C-alpha positions as CSV (number, residue, x, y, z in Angstrom):
1,M,8.2,-4.4,-8.7
2,M,7.8,-1.0,-7.2
3,P,7.1,0.7,-4.1
4,L,3.4,1.9,-3.8
5,T,4.8,5.6,-3.5
6,M,5.5,5.4,-7.3
7,T,2.0,4.5,-8.5
8,G,-0.1,7.2,-9.8
9,C,-3.7,8.2,-8.7
10,G,-6.4,6.0,-9.7
11,E,-4.1,3.2,-10.7
12,V,-5.0,-0.2,-9.8
13,S,-2.3,-2.3,-8.6
14,T,-1.7,-5.9,-7.2
15,I,0.4,-6.3,-4.2
16,R,3.3,-8.3,-5.0
17,K,5.3,-8.3,-1.5
18,V,4.9,-6.6,1.8
19,G,8.5,-5.9,3.1
20,G,10.1,-4.6,6.4
21,N,10.5,-6.0,9.9
22,E,8.0,-8.6,11.3
23,E,6.0,-5.9,13.2
24,T,5.4,-3.7,10.2
25,R,4.5,-6.6,8.1
26,R,1.8,-7.7,10.7
27,F,0.7,-4.1,11.1
28,L,0.1,-3.8,7.3
29,E,-1.4,-7.1,6.9
30,N,-4.0,-6.3,9.6
31,L,-5.0,-3.3,7.5
32,G,-5.5,-5.6,4.5
33,F,-2.2,-5.3,2.5
34,V,-1.5,-8.9,1.7
35,S,0.2,-10.3,-1.4
36,G,-2.3,-10.9,-4.4
37,T,-4.7,-8.1,-3.1
38,K,-5.9,-5.5,-5.4
39,I,-5.3,-1.7,-4.4
40,T,-6.2,1.6,-6.0
41,V,-4.4,4.7,-4.9
42,L,-7.1,7.4,-4.4
43,S,-4.8,10.5,-3.5
44,E,-1.0,11.2,-2.7
45,I,0.2,14.0,-0.9
46,G,4.1,14.1,-0.3
47,G,4.5,10.3,-0.4
48,N,1.5,9.9,2.1
49,V,-1.3,7.9,0.3
50,I,-4.8,7.2,0.7
51,V,-5.7,3.8,-0.7
52,N,-8.7,1.8,-1.6
53,V,-7.9,-1.9,-0.3
54,K,-10.8,-4.8,0.3
55,D,-13.6,-2.2,0.1
56,S,-12.0,0.1,2.7
57,R,-10.0,3.4,2.6
58,V,-6.8,3.5,4.4
59,A,-4.2,6.2,4.8
60,I,-0.6,5.3,5.3
61,N,2.5,7.4,5.7
62,A,5.3,7.4,2.9
63,D,7.5,5.2,5.2
64,M,4.8,2.5,5.4
65,A,4.1,2.9,1.7
66,R,7.6,2.0,0.7
67,H,7.3,-1.4,2.3
68,I,4.4,-2.3,0.0
69,L,5.7,-3.5,-3.6
70,V,3.2,-3.6,-6.3
């Protein structure tokens, strides 16, 4: 497992675990970041990423992306 920030652009990954405190996990799950979901990194700038998750584009900062393990 590795944090989402370490995946390359265009790479399709499966979410293995969503970490962080309860509030962070709930926030990410509401955006569609749930274990077992396939995600694609569309672009990455300075650790901040834009991903395609469940047919939606979502931008998250590097801090949040570190909590998503793929």
